[in-house]
VEXMIGU-109666 format. One record per atom (N, C-alpha, C): x, y, z. Coordinates in nm, 3 decimals, always signed. Layout:
       xx       yy       zz
        X        Y        Z
...
END
This chain:
       xx       yy       zz
  +20.930   +4.474   -8.474
  +20.884   +4.435   -8.341
  +20.732   +4.441   -8.336
  +20.669   +4.339   -8.278
  +20.524   +4.338   -8.264
  +20.489   +4.364   -8.118
  +20.409   +4.466   -8.094
  +20.359   +4.492   -7.960
  +20.208   +4.473   -7.966
  +20.153   +4.397   -7.871
  +20.014   +4.358   -7.879
  +19.930   +4.421   -7.769
  +19.803   +4.440   -7.799
  +19.703   +4.484   -7.702
  +19.595   +4.378   -7.698
  +19.547   +4.347   -7.578
  +19.451   +4.240   -7.560
  +19.315   +4.295   -7.520
  +19.211   +4.252   -7.591
  +19.074   +4.287   -7.555
  +19.028   +4.199   -7.439
  +18.916   +4.238   -7.378
  +18.864   +4.163   -7.264
  +18.831   +4.020   -7.299
  +18.797   +3.995   -7.426
  +18.763   +3.857   -7.466
  +18.886   +3.774   -7.502
  +19.006   +3.831   -7.482
  +19.130   +3.759   -7.507
  +19.189   +3.779   -7.645
  +19.116   +3.844   -7.735
  +19.167   +3.871   -7.869
  +19.282   +3.971   -7.863
  +19.388   +3.944   -7.937
  +19.501   +4.036   -7.942
  +19.510   +4.103   -8.078
  +19.554   +4.229   -8.076
  +19.574   +4.306   -8.199
  +19.704   +4.384   -8.185
  +19.761   +4.430   -8.296
  +19.881   +4.513   -8.286
  +19.851   +4.645   -8.216
  +19.944   +4.690   -8.132
  +19.929   +4.819   -8.066
  +19.935   +4.933   -8.167
  +19.996   +4.910   -8.280
  +20.004   +5.011   -8.385
  +19.922   +4.964   -8.505
  +19.819   +5.040   -8.535
  +19.734   +5.009   -8.650
  +19.743   +5.118   -8.755
  +19.640   +5.125   -8.839
  +19.638   +5.221   -8.948
  +19.502   +5.290   -8.953
  +19.507   +5.422   -8.959
  +19.385   +5.501   -8.969
  +19.359   +5.548   -9.112
  +19.235   +5.584   -9.139
  +19.198   +5.622   -9.277
  +19.119   +5.751   -9.284
  +19.124   +5.833   -9.179
  +19.055   +5.962   -9.183
  +19.118   +6.048   -9.292
  +19.033   +6.104   -9.380
  +19.076   +6.189   -9.492
  +19.154   +6.110   -9.598
  +19.133   +5.980   -9.601
  +19.188   +5.897   -9.708
  +19.075   +5.858   -9.802
  +19.105   +5.854   -9.931
  +19.005   +5.819  -10.030
  +18.933   +5.936  -10.091
  +18.965   +6.057  -10.045
  +18.895   +6.176  -10.095
  +18.945   +6.222  -10.231
  +19.074   +6.199  -10.259
  +19.136   +6.248  -10.382
  +19.171   +6.129  -10.470
  +19.101   +6.109  -10.582
  +19.128   +5.993  -10.668
  +19.274   +5.986  -10.714
  +19.339   +6.100  -10.728
  +19.478   +6.100  -10.773
  +19.572   +6.041  -10.667
  +19.525   +6.033  -10.543
  +19.607   +5.979  -10.435
  +19.575   +5.832  -10.406
  +19.475   +5.778  -10.473
  +19.425   +5.645  -10.437
  +19.533   +5.538  -10.445
  +19.611   +5.537  -10.551
  +19.714   +5.434  -10.567
  +19.816   +5.441  -10.453
  +19.859   +5.563  -10.418
  +19.957   +5.579  -10.311
  +19.898   +5.538  -10.177
  +19.772   +5.572  -10.154
  +19.707   +5.537  -10.027
  +19.687   +5.387  -10.015
  +19.647   +5.323  -10.124
  +19.633   +5.177  -10.121
  +19.768   +5.110  -10.099
  +19.871   +5.162  -10.164
  +20.005   +5.104  -10.147
  +20.051   +5.118  -10.002
  +20.020   +5.231   -9.940
  +20.060   +5.253   -9.800
  +19.990   +5.155   -9.707
  +19.860   +5.139   -9.724
  +19.786   +5.046   -9.639
  +19.834   +4.902   -9.660
  +19.862   +4.866   -9.783
  +19.912   +4.732   -9.812
  +20.049   +4.709   -9.748
  +20.134   +4.810   -9.757
  +20.267   +4.801   -9.695
  +20.252   +4.787   -9.543
  +20.157   +4.859   -9.487
  +20.133   +4.847   -9.344
  +20.095   +4.705   -9.305
  +20.011   +4.643   -9.384
  +19.975   +4.503   -9.357
  +20.098   +4.414   -9.362
  +20.184   +4.438   -9.462
  +20.308   +4.360   -9.474
  +20.395   +4.375   -9.349
  +20.390   +4.494   -9.288
  +20.474   +4.523   -9.171
  +20.408   +4.479   -9.040
  +20.290   +4.420   -9.049
  +20.222   +4.371   -8.929
  +20.125   +4.468   -8.867
  +20.100   +4.581   -8.933
  +20.003   +4.679   -8.881
  +19.865   +4.640   -8.934
  +19.812   +4.532   -8.879
  +19.699   +4.465   -8.941
  +19.564   +4.513   -8.890
  +19.562   +4.608   -8.798
  +19.435   +4.670   -8.759
  +19.414   +4.792   -8.848
  +19.303   +4.795   -8.920
  +19.268   +4.909   -9.005
  +19.137   +4.968   -8.954
  +19.141   +5.098   -8.929
  +19.024   +5.170   -8.878
  +18.968   +5.262   -8.985
  +18.837   +5.255   -9.004
  +18.772   +5.342   -9.100
  +18.634   +5.380   -9.046
  +18.550   +5.440   -9.128
  +18.417   +5.483   -9.083
  +18.330   +5.515   -9.203
  +18.199   +5.498   -9.186
  +18.108   +5.533   -9.294
  +18.115   +5.683   -9.325
  +18.150   +5.764   -9.226
  +18.156   +5.908   -9.245
  +18.275   +5.951   -9.330
  +18.384   +5.877   -9.326
  +18.507   +5.920   -9.392
  +18.487   +5.921   -9.543
  +18.489   +6.042   -9.598
  +18.470   +6.055   -9.742
  +18.336   +6.003   -9.790
  +18.237   +6.003   -9.700
  +18.103   +5.953   -9.736
  +18.112   +5.812   -9.795
  +18.194   +5.729   -9.731
  +18.209   +5.590   -9.775
  +18.329   +5.563   -9.862
  +18.395   +5.667   -9.911
  +18.507   +5.644  -10.003
  +18.625   +5.577   -9.934
  +18.647   +5.610   -9.806
  +18.757   +5.545   -9.734
  +18.731   +5.395   -9.721
  +18.606   +5.359   -9.691
  +18.574   +5.216   -9.680
  +18.596   +5.146   -9.814
  +18.558   +5.210   -9.923
  +18.579   +5.146  -10.054
  +18.729   +5.126  -10.081
  +18.809   +5.225  -10.046
  +18.953   +5.213  -10.070
  +19.010   +5.099   -9.984
  +18.968   +5.092   -9.858
  +19.013   +4.982   -9.772
  +18.971   +4.848   -9.832
  +18.850   +4.844   -9.886
  +18.802   +4.722   -9.948
  +18.893   +4.673  -10.060
  +18.946   +4.767  -10.138
  +19.040   +4.728  -10.245
  +19.168   +4.669  -10.186
  +19.213   +4.728  -10.075
  +19.339   +4.684  -10.014
  +19.328   +4.544   -9.956
  +19.214   +4.512   -9.896
  +19.203   +4.386   -9.823
  +19.150   +4.272   -9.908
  +19.127   +4.295  -10.036
  +19.086   +4.185  -10.124
  +19.190   +4.074  -10.118
  +19.143   +3.954  -10.086
  +19.233   +3.840  -10.075
  +19.314   +3.836   -9.948
  +19.297   +3.940   -9.862
  +19.376   +3.946   -9.738
  +19.287   +3.967   -9.616
  +19.157   +3.949   -9.632
  +19.064   +3.983   -9.523
  +19.100   +3.914   -9.393
  +19.141   +3.790   -9.399
  +19.167   +3.717   -9.276
  +19.293   +3.764   -9.203
  +19.374   +3.847   -9.270
  +19.491   +3.906   -9.203
  +19.453   +4.027   -9.119
  +19.337   +4.082   -9.145
  +19.303   +4.216   -9.098
  +19.205   +4.213   -8.981
  +19.231   +4.295   -8.880
  +19.132   +4.325   -8.776
  +19.063   +4.453   -8.824
  +18.940   +4.439   -8.872
  +18.872   +4.546   -8.945
  +18.776   +4.621   -8.854
  +18.795   +4.752   -8.848
  +18.715   +4.839   -8.761
  +18.644   +4.944   -8.847
  +18.516   +4.964   -8.823
  +18.446   +5.077   -8.884
  +18.354   +5.139   -8.780
  +18.297   +5.253   -8.815
  +18.217   +5.329   -8.720
  +18.083   +5.370   -8.782
  +17.981   +5.370   -8.698
  +17.847   +5.407   -8.740
  +17.816   +5.548   -8.689
  +17.757   +5.630   -8.774
  +17.718   +5.765   -8.734
  +17.608   +5.759   -8.629
  +17.605   +5.854   -8.537
  +17.505   +5.849   -8.429
  +17.361   +5.848   -8.480
  +17.335   +5.916   -8.592
  +17.198   +5.916   -8.645
  +17.159   +5.781   -8.703
  +17.257   +5.694   -8.725
  +17.229   +5.559   -8.776
  +17.239   +5.453   -8.667
  +17.250   +5.496   -8.542
  +17.275   +5.403   -8.433
  +17.147   +5.354   -8.367
  +17.036   +5.357   -8.438
  +16.909   +5.311   -8.384
  +16.882   +5.167   -8.427
  +16.783   +5.106   -8.362
  +16.746   +4.968   -8.394
  +16.706   +4.955   -8.540
  +16.643   +5.058   -8.595
  +16.592   +5.050   -8.732
  +16.700   +5.076   -8.836
  +16.798   +5.158   -8.804
  +16.894   +5.204   -8.904
  +17.030   +5.134   -8.900
  +17.068   +5.079   -8.785
  +17.206   +5.031   -8.773
  +17.235   +4.911   -8.862
  +17.141   +4.820   -8.873
  +17.166   +4.703   -8.957
  +17.193   +4.746   -9.101
  +17.112   +4.838   -9.151
  +17.132   +4.886   -9.288
  +17.266   +4.958   -9.303
  +17.301   +5.041   -9.205
  +17.429   +5.112   -9.210
  +17.546   +5.014   -9.211
  +17.537   +4.913   -9.127
  +17.644   +4.813   -9.121
  +17.654   +4.736   -9.251
  +17.541   +4.697   -9.305
  +17.542   +4.622   -9.432
  +17.603   +4.706   -9.545
  +17.575   +4.836   -9.545
  +17.633   +4.923   -9.648
  +17.784   +4.934   -9.630
  +17.829   +4.946   -9.503
  +17.974   +4.950   -9.479
  +18.040   +4.821   -9.525
  +17.979   +4.708   -9.493
  +18.036   +4.580   -9.534
  +18.040   +4.566   -9.686
  +17.937   +4.617   -9.752
  +17.936   +4.613   -9.899
  +18.051   +4.695   -9.956
  +18.070   +4.814   -9.903
  +18.180   +4.898   -9.952
  +18.315   +4.834   -9.923
  +18.325   +4.766   -9.810
  +18.451   +4.701   -9.771
  +18.472   +4.567   -9.840
  +18.368   +4.514   -9.901
  +18.378   +4.382   -9.962
  +18.402   +4.274   -9.859
  +18.345   +4.292   -9.740
  +18.368   +4.200   -9.629
  +18.236   +4.144   -9.579
  +18.245   +4.031   -9.509
  +18.123   +3.969   -9.456
  +18.103   +3.998   -9.308
  +18.204   +4.064   -9.245
  +18.193   +4.094   -9.103
  +18.291   +4.206   -9.067
  +18.262   +4.272   -8.958
  +18.353   +4.366   -8.896
  +18.403   +4.305   -8.766
  +18.531   +4.319   -8.738
  +18.585   +4.270   -8.613
  +18.546   +4.361   -8.496
  +18.526   +4.491   -8.527
  +18.486   +4.587   -8.425
  +18.406   +4.698   -8.493
  +18.290   +4.728   -8.436
  +18.201   +4.832   -8.491
  +18.177   +4.932   -8.380
  +18.207   +5.059   -8.407
  +18.204   +5.163   -8.306
  +18.094   +5.265   -8.332
  +18.031   +5.311   -8.225
  +17.946   +5.430   -8.230
  +18.039   +5.550   -8.240
  +18.028   +5.629   -8.349
  +18.127   +5.734   -8.376
  +18.129   +5.841   -8.267
  +18.015   +5.881   -8.220
  +18.002   +5.966   -8.101
  +17.858   +5.954   -8.054
  +17.831   +6.001   -7.933
  +17.697   +5.987   -7.880
  +17.605   +6.093   -7.939
  +17.491   +6.050   -7.988
  +17.394   +6.142   -8.044
  +17.263   +6.138   -7.966
  +17.152   +6.145   -8.037
  +17.022   +6.151   -7.973
  +16.957   +6.014   -7.951
  +17.012   +5.911   -8.014
  +16.956   +5.777   -7.995
  +16.996   +5.728   -7.856
  +16.901   +5.681   -7.776
  +16.935   +5.632   -7.642
  +17.038   +5.519   -7.648
  +17.130   +5.520   -7.552
  +17.233   +5.417   -7.551
  +17.172   +5.278   -7.540
  +17.059   +5.266   -7.470
  +16.994   +5.135   -7.459
  +16.960   +5.079   -7.597
  +16.907   +5.166   -7.683
  +16.868   +5.122   -7.817
  +16.991   +5.088   -7.901
  +17.096   +5.168   -7.887
  +17.218   +5.142   -7.962
  +17.280   +5.009   -7.921
  +17.284   +4.981   -7.792
  +17.340   +4.854   -7.745
  +17.258   +4.736   -7.799
  +17.126   +4.749   -7.798
  +17.041   +4.642   -7.853
  +17.069   +4.621   -8.001
  +17.090   +4.731   -8.075
  +17.119   +4.719   -8.217
  +17.255   +4.653   -8.240
  +17.354   +4.690   -8.161
  +17.485   +4.624   -8.170
  +17.471   +4.474   -8.145
  +17.395   +4.439   -8.041
  +17.382   +4.298   -8.007
  +17.313   +4.220   -8.119
  +17.219   +4.286   -8.186
  +17.152   +4.220   -8.299
  +17.254   +4.190   -8.409
  +17.345   +4.284   -8.434
  +17.447   +4.262   -8.536
  +17.542   +4.150   -8.496
  +17.575   +4.142   -8.367
  +17.658   +4.031   -8.319
  +17.585   +3.899   -8.341
  +17.457   +3.897   -8.305
  +17.379   +3.773   -8.319
  +17.368   +3.729   -8.464
  +17.365   +3.826   -8.555
  +17.354   +3.795   -8.698
  +17.489   +3.763   -8.761
  +17.597   +3.781   -8.686
  +17.731   +3.751   -8.738
  +17.789   +3.860   -8.826
  +17.726   +3.978   -8.828
  +17.778   +4.087   -8.910
  +17.895   +4.159   -8.842
  +17.897   +4.156   -8.709
  +18.010   +4.211   -8.634
  +18.050   +4.111   -8.526
  +18.177   +4.116   -8.488
  +18.226   +4.026   -8.384
  +18.210   +4.090   -8.246
  +18.236   +4.220   -8.239
  +18.224   +4.293   -8.113
  +18.197   +4.439   -8.144
  +18.159   +4.515   -8.043
  +18.125   +4.656   -8.065
  +18.191   +4.743   -7.959
  +18.196   +4.873   -7.989
  +18.252   +4.968   -7.896
  +18.200   +5.107   -7.927
  +18.271   +5.206   -7.876
  +18.228   +5.345   -7.890
  +18.347   +5.432   -7.924
  +18.319   +5.558   -7.948
  +18.423   +5.656   -7.978
  +18.379   +5.791   -7.921
  +18.472   +5.864   -7.866
  +18.447   +5.999   -7.817
  +18.346   +6.003   -7.702
  +18.345   +5.901   -7.617
  +18.262   +5.903   -7.498
  +18.349   +5.929   -7.375
  +18.307   +6.028   -7.293
  +18.383   +6.061   -7.173
  +18.345   +5.966   -7.060
  +18.403   +5.987   -6.943
  +18.382   +5.895   -6.832
  +18.235   +5.888   -6.792
  +18.169   +6.003   -6.786
  +18.027   +6.003   -6.749
  +17.946   +5.919   -6.847
  +17.972   +5.936   -6.975
  +17.898   +5.860   -7.076
  +17.931   +5.711   -7.067
  +18.058   +5.678   -7.039
  +18.096   +5.538   -7.027
  +18.028   +5.472   -6.906
  +18.014   +5.548   -6.799
  +17.946   +5.494   -6.681
  +17.797   +5.474   -6.709
  +17.738   +5.567   -6.783
  +17.598   +5.549   -6.822
  +17.582   +5.428   -6.915
  +17.678   +5.411   -7.005
  +17.674   +5.296   -7.095
  +17.686   +5.166   -7.017
  +17.777   +5.161   -6.921
  +17.797   +5.039   -6.843
  +17.672   +5.000   -6.765
  +17.592   +5.100   -6.728
  +17.471   +5.073   -6.651
  +17.358   +5.017   -6.737
  +17.370   +5.029   -6.869
  +17.269   +4.977   -6.961
  +17.283   +4.825   -6.969
  +17.171   +4.755   -6.983
  +17.175   +4.610   -6.999
  +17.258   +4.574   -7.122
  +17.365   +4.499   -7.102
  +17.455   +4.464   -7.211
  +17.564   +4.565   -7.237
  +17.559   +4.681   -7.171
  +17.658   +4.785   -7.195
  +17.798   +4.747   -7.151
  +17.807   +4.649   -7.059
  +17.938   +4.607   -7.012
  +18.015   +4.527   -7.116
  +17.951   +4.500   -7.231
  +18.019   +4.429   -7.340
  +18.094   +4.524   -7.433
  +18.090   +4.653   -7.404
  +18.166   +4.749   -7.486
  +18.313   +4.709   -7.487
  +18.368   +4.693   -7.606
  +18.503   +4.638   -7.620
  +18.613   +4.742   -7.625
  +18.580   +4.866   -7.664
  +18.685   +4.967   -7.682
  +18.621   +5.106   -7.686
  +18.704   +5.207   -7.665
  +18.663   +5.347   -7.680
  +18.772   +5.416   -7.759
  +18.735   +5.473   -7.873
  +18.832   +5.545   -7.957
  +18.831   +5.692   -7.920
  +18.948   +5.743   -7.885
  +18.959   +5.875   -7.824
  +19.077   +5.953   -7.880
  +19.065   +6.086   -7.875
  +19.179   +6.171   -7.906
  +19.282   +6.156   -7.795
  +19.401   +6.112   -7.832
  +19.506   +6.095   -7.732
  +19.642   +6.107   -7.797
  +19.721   +6.199   -7.743
  +19.858   +6.218   -7.790
  +19.933   +6.298   -7.684
  +20.058   +6.324   -7.711
  +20.143   +6.394   -7.615
  +20.085   +6.529   -7.573
  +20.018   +6.596   -7.665
  +19.961   +6.727   -7.633
  +19.818   +6.722   -7.583
  +19.759   +6.604   -7.579
  +19.620   +6.587   -7.535
  +19.614   +6.464   -7.444
  +19.648   +6.485   -7.317
  +19.664   +6.375   -7.222
  +19.551   +6.369   -7.119
  +19.443   +6.441   -7.142
  +19.338   +6.451   -7.042
  +19.282   +6.319   -6.995
  +19.273   +6.220   -7.085
  +19.212   +6.092   -7.048
  +19.295   +6.014   -6.948
  +19.422   +6.052   -6.930
  +19.507   +5.979   -6.837
  +19.460   +5.993   -6.692
  +19.386   +6.100   -6.662
  +19.348   +6.125   -6.522
  +19.244   +6.027   -6.472
  +19.137   +6.005   -6.548
  +19.029   +5.922   -6.497
  +18.977   +5.820   -6.598
  +18.961   +5.860   -6.723
  +18.899   +5.770   -6.821
  +18.989   +5.651   -6.855
  +19.116   +5.676   -6.878
  +19.207   +5.568   -6.912
  +19.218   +5.465   -6.799
  +19.236   +5.507   -6.673
  +19.240   +5.407   -6.565
  +19.109   +5.328   -6.552
  +18.996   +5.395   -6.571
  +18.866   +5.327   -6.565
  +18.857   +5.220   -6.672
  +18.903   +5.252   -6.791
  +18.899   +5.155   -6.900
  +18.999   +5.042   -6.877
  +19.116   +5.077   -6.828
  +19.218   +4.973   -6.804
  +19.168   +4.871   -6.702
  +19.093   +4.916   -6.603
  +19.039   +4.825   -6.502
  +18.940   +4.726   -6.562
  +18.889   +4.757   -6.679
  +18.792   +4.671   -6.748
  +18.853   +4.603   -6.871
  +18.984   +4.607   -6.883
  +19.052   +4.548   -7.000
  +18.993   +4.600   -7.130
  +18.965   +4.729   -7.132
  +18.903   +4.794   -7.248
  +19.007   +4.884   -7.315
  +19.058   +4.847   -7.432
  +19.162   +4.928   -7.495
  +19.116   +5.070   -7.531
  +19.211   +5.162   -7.524
  +19.196   +5.295   -7.582
  +19.246   +5.289   -7.725
  +19.163   +5.329   -7.821
  +19.209   +5.345   -7.958
  +19.240   +5.493   -7.978
  +19.367   +5.525   -7.990
  +19.411   +5.664   -7.992
  +19.411   +5.719   -8.134
  +19.318   +5.812   -8.162
  +19.324   +5.878   -8.293
  +19.402   +6.008   -8.281
  +19.453   +6.055   -8.394
  +19.544   +6.171   -8.400
  +19.660   +6.153   -8.302
  +19.727   +6.037   -8.302
  +19.833   +6.012   -8.204
  +19.958   +6.096   -8.226
  +19.967   +6.162   -8.341
  +20.083   +6.247   -8.367
  +20.060   +6.391   -8.322
  +19.941   +6.419   -8.270
  +19.913   +6.552   -8.222
  +19.866   +6.646   -8.331
  +19.842   +6.768   -8.290
  +19.788   +6.869   -8.382
  +19.869   +6.998   -8.370
  +19.836   +7.090   -8.460
  +19.901   +7.220   -8.454
  +20.051   +7.209   -8.471
  +20.124   +7.274   -8.384
  +20.270   +7.276   -8.397
  +20.340   +7.177   -8.308
  +20.271   +7.073   -8.263
  +20.332   +6.979   -8.168
  +20.463   +6.923   -8.221
  +20.464   +6.883   -8.347
  +20.584   +6.818   -8.401
  +20.698   +6.917   -8.426
  +20.668   +7.047   -8.416
  +20.773   +7.147   -8.428
  +20.825   +7.193   -8.292
  +20.770   +7.138   -8.186
  +20.813   +7.179   -8.052
  +20.962   +7.148   -8.035
  +21.039   +7.245   -7.987
  +21.185   +7.225   -7.978
  +21.225   +7.100   -7.899
  +21.152   +7.068   -7.794
  +21.188   +6.952   -7.714
  +21.169   +6.823   -7.794
  +21.059   +6.812   -7.866
  +21.035   +6.692   -7.946
  +21.139   +6.680   -8.056
  +21.173   +6.792   -8.116
  +21.278   +6.792   -8.219
  +21.411   +6.747   -8.159
  +21.442   +6.796   -8.039
  +21.569   +6.759   -7.974
  +21.573   +6.611   -7.940
  +21.464   +6.559   -7.883
  +21.461   +6.416   -7.849
  +21.466   +6.330   -7.975
  +21.402   +6.377   -8.080
  +21.409   +6.304   -8.208
  +21.552   +6.297   -8.256
  +21.625   +6.407   -8.246
  +21.765   +6.408   -8.288
  +21.847   +6.308   -8.205
  +21.820   +6.302   -8.077
  +21.894   +6.210   -7.988
  +21.871   +6.065   -8.027
  +21.751   +6.036   -8.076
  +21.717   +5.898   -8.111
  +21.732   +5.871   -8.261
  +21.789   +5.969   -8.334
  +21.802   +5.955   -8.479
  +21.666   +5.919   -8.540
  +21.565   +5.996   -8.500
  +21.427   +5.970   -8.542
  +21.362   +6.099   -8.589
  +21.242   +6.086   -8.641
  +21.162   +6.202   -8.677
  +21.077   +6.244   -8.558
  +21.040   +6.372   -8.549
  +20.950   +6.414   -8.441
  +20.819   +6.335   -8.438
  +20.768   +6.300   -8.556
  +20.644   +6.222   -8.560
  +20.663   +6.086   -8.493
  +20.780   +6.027   -8.510
  +20.807   +5.898   -8.447
  +20.814   +5.911   -8.296
  +20.867   +6.022   -8.248
  +20.873   +6.046   -8.103
  +20.732   +6.060   -8.047
  +20.649   +6.138   -8.113
  +20.511   +6.156   -8.067
  +20.436   +6.023   -8.067
  +20.456   +5.944   -8.171
  +20.388   +5.815   -8.181
  +20.439   +5.719   -8.073
  +20.568   +5.716   -8.051
  +20.625   +5.629   -7.948
  +20.570   +5.664   -7.811
  +20.550   +5.791   -7.784
  +20.493   +5.831   -7.655
  +20.350   +5.780   -7.642
  +20.271   +5.794   -7.747
  +20.132   +5.748   -7.741
  +20.125   +5.600   -7.709
  +20.224   +5.525   -7.754
  +20.224   +5.380   -7.737
  +20.283   +5.335   -7.603
  +20.324   +5.430   -7.518
  +20.388   +5.393   -7.392
  +20.295   +5.315   -7.301
  +20.169   +5.356   -7.295
  +20.076   +5.295   -7.201
  +20.027   +5.160   -7.252
  +20.019   +5.063   -7.161
  +19.955   +4.937   -7.196
  +19.808   +4.963   -7.230
  +19.757   +4.885   -7.325
  +19.616   +4.896   -7.358
  +19.583   +5.009   -7.454
  +19.683   +5.069   -7.516
  +19.659   +5.176   -7.613
  +19.691   +5.126   -7.754
  +19.596   +5.145   -7.843
  +19.613   +5.112   -7.985
  +19.617   +5.244   -8.061
  +19.729   +5.276   -8.123
  +19.742   +5.400   -8.199
  +19.705   +5.376   -8.345
  +19.628   +5.467   -8.402
  +19.584   +5.451   -8.541
  +19.617   +5.576   -8.623
  +19.746   +5.602   -8.645
  +19.782   +5.718   -8.727
  +19.733   +5.701   -8.870
  +19.702   +5.813   -8.931
  +19.665   +5.812   -9.074
  +19.781   +5.756   -9.156
  +19.746   +5.675   -9.252
  +19.846   +5.610   -9.338
  +19.823   +5.654   -9.482
  +19.908   +5.742   -9.533
  +19.884   +5.796   -9.667
  +19.998   +5.775   -9.764
  +20.115   +5.728   -9.715
  +20.226   +5.700   -9.807
  +20.308   +5.585   -9.750
  +20.374   +5.512   -9.838
  +20.458   +5.400   -9.796
  +20.567   +5.449   -9.702
  +20.628   +5.562   -9.733
  +20.735   +5.615   -9.647
  +20.684   +5.640   -9.506
  +20.565   +5.699   -9.495
  +20.512   +5.730   -9.363
  +20.479   +5.603   -9.285
  +20.421   +5.504   -9.350
  +20.385   +5.383   -9.277
  +20.511   +5.310   -9.230
  +20.615   +5.315   -9.309
  +20.740   +5.251   -9.267
  +20.800   +5.324   -9.147
  +20.793   +5.456   -9.148
  +20.843   +5.533   -9.033
  +20.757   +5.508   -8.909
  +20.626   +5.496   -8.929
  +20.539   +5.464   -8.816
  +20.581   +5.332   -8.752
  +20.605   +5.232   -8.835
  +20.644   +5.102   -8.783
  +20.777   +5.109   -8.708
  +20.868   +5.192   -8.757
  +20.997   +5.206   -8.690
  +20.983   +5.269   -8.551
  +20.876   +5.345   -8.529
  +20.855   +5.409   -8.398
  +20.840   +5.305   -8.288
  +20.800   +5.184   -8.323
  +20.787   +5.078   -8.223
  +20.920   +5.042   -8.159
  +21.029   +5.076   -8.226
  +21.162   +5.040   -8.176
  +21.219   +5.144   -8.080
  +21.155   +5.261   -8.070
  +21.209   +5.369   -7.988
  +21.189   +5.338   -7.841
  +21.295   +5.354   -7.762
  +21.290   +5.333   -7.618
  +21.335   +5.461   -7.548
  +21.246   +5.524   -7.476
  +21.281   +5.645   -7.403
  +21.357   +5.609   -7.275
  +21.454   +5.693   -7.240
  +21.518   +5.675   -7.110
  +21.450   +5.767   -7.009
  +21.493   +5.758   -6.884
  +21.428   +5.834   -6.777
  +21.435   +5.984   -6.804
  +21.547   +6.030   -6.859
  +21.561   +6.174   -6.887
  +21.460   +6.219   -6.993
  +21.446   +6.138   -7.098
  +21.347   +6.171   -7.201
  +21.209   +6.189   -7.138
  +21.170   +6.093   -7.058
  +21.034   +6.095   -7.000
  +21.016   +6.212   -6.904
  +21.119   +6.243   -6.827
  +21.111   +6.357   -6.735
  +21.092   +6.487   -6.813
  +21.167   +6.501   -6.920
  +21.157   +6.624   -7.000
  +21.021   +6.634   -7.069
  +20.972   +6.521   -7.122
  +20.841   +6.523   -7.188
  +20.729   +6.552   -7.089
  +20.738   +6.492   -6.970
  +20.635   +6.517   -6.869
  +20.638   +6.661   -6.821
  +20.757   +6.720   -6.816
  +20.766   +6.861   -6.773
  +20.706   +6.954   -6.878
  +20.730   +6.923   -7.004
  +20.679   +7.010   -7.112
  +20.532   +6.984   -7.144
  +20.491   +6.859   -7.127
  +20.353   +6.820   -7.158
  +20.297   +6.741   -7.040
  +20.267   +6.810   -6.930
  +20.234   +6.739   -6.806
  +20.104   +6.660   -6.814
  +20.104   +6.549   -6.744
  +19.981   +6.472   -6.728
  +19.883   +6.553   -6.644
  +19.753   +6.537   -6.664
  +19.654   +6.617   -6.590
  +19.651   +6.577   -6.443
  +19.636   +6.679   -6.357
  +19.624   +6.654   -6.214
  +19.479   +6.653   -6.169
  +19.390   +6.701   -6.254
  +19.246   +6.700   -6.226
  +19.172   +6.655   -6.351
  +19.045   +6.624   -6.335
  +18.964   +6.582   -6.448
  +18.952   +6.696   -6.549
  +18.958   +6.660   -6.677
  +18.948   +6.757   -6.785
  +18.830   +6.720   -6.875
  +18.765   +6.821   -6.937
  +18.663   +6.787   -7.037
  +18.725   +6.707   -7.150
  +18.650   +6.612   -7.203
  +18.703   +6.527   -7.309
  +18.730   +6.611   -7.434
  +18.850   +6.599   -7.487
  +18.884   +6.664   -7.613
  +18.846   +6.573   -7.728
  +18.801   +6.631   -7.836
  +18.771   +6.552   -7.955
  +18.780   +6.641   -8.078
  +18.804   +6.578   -8.191
  +18.802   +6.652   -8.318
  +18.723   +6.571   -8.419
END
């Protein structure tokens, strides 16, 4: 099953993509990781998210091997470190990412988090990359509502295409204010760590609901993350078995009882919360 998310410019991407955090670090795992990403593409999980920071470029190189001959199938996302988000440094950082990826453009280029470079300068640098054809669109990551409002007030800041955020069943803070604000602007949430952290997947309720659906707890957590319109989940993809199970999570349909129990155990926020990030 293909579930799509639409950007403000009308471009559609799969709601379920593939993440590469902590991929490419161990050469002995490279073949398995490449096979997993390739299998994901075969299954329609054609959005791949990476970053210059991941493995100091090793994740981008591994992705580059996977997409050889398949670039046009892929919606390719990478991220620039905040110290490289200036007018002088961003073009070079982007060119280095493209070289590692073996690509001539990025479909989406994100500011990894807000640093000391003024947002005005970062937006100008992004626009320069768009004008040069090195990126198609740009966005941000780990920016809270206050930062997003400051960004929107910058000349050209309203062109921000997405915000990549920590979001999962155990981290629902953005549902109170940031997610609705973004939805009103047709700005997708890219959910990283959508399977949660710590002991989330061992929680008795998630295990019980997984048993009811003949699924794994990870599939239940992923299916919940995908419930909201405008959310793109990017779980780490490190084995063929895992990517196949991730794809199967798209078929899970919760009934009213499931949702009531999940909301009771992992309630949505009733007030604004500080943005969580890892």
